[in-house]
C-alpha positions as CSV (number, residue, x, y, z in Angstrom):
1,M,21.2,3.9,14.7
2,Q,22.8,3.2,18.1
3,E,23.5,-0.4,19.0
4,G,21.1,-0.3,22.0
5,N,18.2,1.0,19.9
6,R,18.3,-2.0,17.5
7,D,17.1,-4.3,20.3
8,K,14.3,-2.0,21.4
9,A,10.7,-2.9,20.5
10,I,8.3,-0.6,18.8
11,G,5.2,-1.1,20.9
12,S,3.7,-4.3,22.1
13,V,1.4,-6.7,20.3
14,R,-1.5,-5.4,22.4
15,A,-0.8,-1.8,21.6
16,W,-0.7,-2.3,17.9
17,E,-3.8,-4.6,17.9
18,V,-5.7,-1.8,19.7
19,V,-4.5,0.8,17.2
20,V,-5.5,-1.4,14.2
21,A,-8.8,-2.4,15.7
22,A,-9.6,1.3,16.4
23,C,-8.8,2.2,12.8
24,F,-11.1,-0.5,11.5
25,L,-13.8,0.6,13.9
26,V,-13.6,4.1,12.4
27,F,-13.5,2.7,8.9
28,G,-16.5,0.5,9.5
29,A,-18.4,3.4,11.0
30,I,-17.7,5.5,7.9
31,V,-18.9,2.7,5.7
32,V,-22.1,2.3,7.7
33,W,-22.7,6.0,7.8
34,D,-22.1,6.5,4.1
35,S,-24.3,3.5,3.3
36,Q,-27.1,5.0,5.2
37,R,-26.7,8.2,3.1
38,L,-26.9,6.2,-0.1
39,G,-29.8,4.1,1.1
40,A,-29.3,0.9,3.0
41,R,-32.7,-0.7,2.7
42,W,-34.5,-3.1,0.5
43,G,-36.5,-0.9,-1.9
44,D,-39.4,-1.7,-4.3
45,E,-36.9,-2.7,-7.0
46,G,-34.4,-4.5,-4.9
47,P,-31.5,-3.4,-2.7
48,Q,-30.6,0.2,-2.6
49,A,-27.1,1.4,-3.4
50,G,-25.9,1.2,0.2
51,Y,-27.6,-2.1,1.1
52,F,-24.6,-4.5,0.7
53,P,-21.9,-1.9,1.9
54,F,-24.0,-1.3,5.0
55,Y,-23.8,-5.0,6.0
56,I,-20.1,-5.2,5.1
57,G,-19.5,-2.1,7.4
58,I,-21.4,-3.9,10.2
59,F,-19.2,-6.9,9.7
60,I,-16.1,-4.8,9.9
61,I,-17.3,-3.1,13.1
62,V,-18.1,-6.4,14.8
63,S,-14.8,-7.9,13.7
64,A,-12.9,-4.9,14.9
65,A,-14.7,-5.0,18.2
66,M,-13.8,-8.6,18.7
67,I,-10.1,-7.8,17.9
68,L,-10.2,-4.9,20.3
69,Y,-11.7,-7.1,23.1
70,N,-9.1,-9.8,22.5
71,A,-6.3,-7.3,22.6
72,I,-7.5,-5.8,25.8
73,T,-8.0,-9.1,27.5
74,S,-4.8,-10.8,26.1
75,G,-2.9,-10.8,29.3
76,A,0.9,-11.6,29.1
77,K,0.7,-12.6,25.5
78,G,-0.2,-9.0,24.6
79,R,2.9,-7.6,26.2
80,K,5.2,-9.4,23.7
81,P,7.2,-7.0,21.5
82,F,5.5,-6.3,18.2
83,V,8.6,-5.5,16.1
84,M,12.2,-4.5,16.7
85,W,13.8,-1.4,15.2
86,E,16.1,-3.5,13.0
87,Q,13.2,-5.5,11.7
88,L,11.2,-2.3,11.0
89,R,14.1,-0.8,9.1
90,T,14.2,-3.8,6.8
91,I,10.5,-3.5,6.2
92,L,10.7,0.3,5.5
93,V,13.6,-0.2,3.0
94,V,11.1,-2.0,0.8
95,M,7.8,-0.2,1.8
96,V,8.9,3.4,1.4
97,P,10.2,3.0,-2.2
98,S,7.1,1.0,-3.1
99,V,4.8,3.8,-1.8
100,L,6.8,6.4,-3.7
101,Y,6.7,4.2,-6.8
102,V,2.9,4.1,-6.7
103,A,2.7,7.8,-5.8
104,L,4.8,8.7,-8.9
105,M,2.5,6.7,-11.1
106,E,-0.9,7.5,-9.7
107,N,-0.8,10.9,-8.0
108,P,-2.4,13.4,-10.4
109,W,0.1,16.1,-9.4
110,L,3.2,14.0,-9.7
111,S,2.1,11.6,-12.4
112,M,5.1,10.4,-14.3
113,G,3.4,7.5,-16.0
114,M,4.6,4.0,-15.5
115,Y,7.8,3.7,-17.3
116,V,10.1,6.3,-15.6
117,P,9.0,5.4,-12.1
118,S,9.6,1.7,-13.0
119,A,13.1,2.4,-14.2
120,L,13.8,4.4,-11.0
121,F,12.3,1.7,-8.8
122,I,14.5,-1.0,-10.3
123,A,17.6,1.2,-10.2
124,F,17.0,2.0,-6.5
125,F,16.7,-1.6,-5.5
126,M,19.7,-2.7,-7.6
127,R,21.9,0.1,-6.1
128,F,20.9,0.1,-2.5
129,L,20.0,-3.6,-1.9
130,G,22.1,-5.3,-4.6
131,K,25.1,-2.9,-4.6
132,Y,25.4,-3.2,-8.4
133,G,27.4,-0.7,-10.4
134,W,25.8,2.1,-12.4
135,L,26.4,0.7,-15.8
136,R,24.6,-2.6,-14.9
137,I,21.8,-0.6,-13.2
138,A,21.3,1.5,-16.3
139,A,21.3,-1.5,-18.6
140,V,18.8,-3.5,-16.5
141,S,16.5,-0.7,-15.4
142,I,16.2,0.9,-18.9
143,G,16.3,-2.4,-20.7
144,T,13.4,-3.8,-18.5
145,T,11.4,-0.7,-19.0
146,V,11.9,-0.7,-22.8
147,A,11.0,-4.4,-22.9
148,F,7.8,-3.7,-21.0
149,F,7.0,-0.9,-23.4
150,V,7.6,-3.1,-26.5
151,M,5.6,-6.0,-25.0
152,F,2.6,-4.0,-23.8
153,E,2.3,-1.0,-26.1
154,I,3.4,-2.6,-29.4
155,W,2.8,-6.4,-29.2
156,F,-0.3,-6.5,-27.0
157,K,-1.6,-3.1,-27.9
158,V,-2.3,-2.3,-24.2
159,P,-1.6,1.3,-23.4
160,L,-0.1,1.9,-20.0
161,P,0.0,5.2,-18.2
162,K,2.6,7.6,-19.7
163,G,4.1,10.8,-18.3
164,P,5.7,13.9,-19.6
165,L,8.9,12.1,-20.8
166,E,7.0,9.8,-23.0
167,A,4.9,12.7,-24.3
168,A,8.2,14.6,-25.1
169,F,9.3,11.7,-27.3
170,G,5.8,11.4,-28.9
171,F,4.7,8.2,-27.3
172,A,1.8,9.6,-25.3
């Protein structure tokens, strides 16, 4: 990234508060709408399925409207920069691998279980943030994953999600 871009802000506090408030308004409206579909009234036998979610959705809408109002009327305070490019880069270095880690574990089309993504996750952070050598990375990432397998699967008898690699070794 060019030196000048590091000092540039990515939006203002006001702009991002408006975006987040709008997202919560939409989310709250979906909750209210779906709660109505399920039944949001007090029935003969007590609350219907959507009764409590309906009021939570109303609370979300009211809160988002208040945030939106405050953001719009914030004056000079709202023009402050929200985040600088260099700060965002630091955040993304942690967030993107974390999202990929969860996607590899939980996505039904990519599901690799828990153990392989965990080893890859540890290896990524050791290499790119810690700058460790490959031998140490292999020892720690594989050793930690094996330790978790022994602890959860064997000692505690708690099965964790397994993927095709574990199935190939007969652990699934």
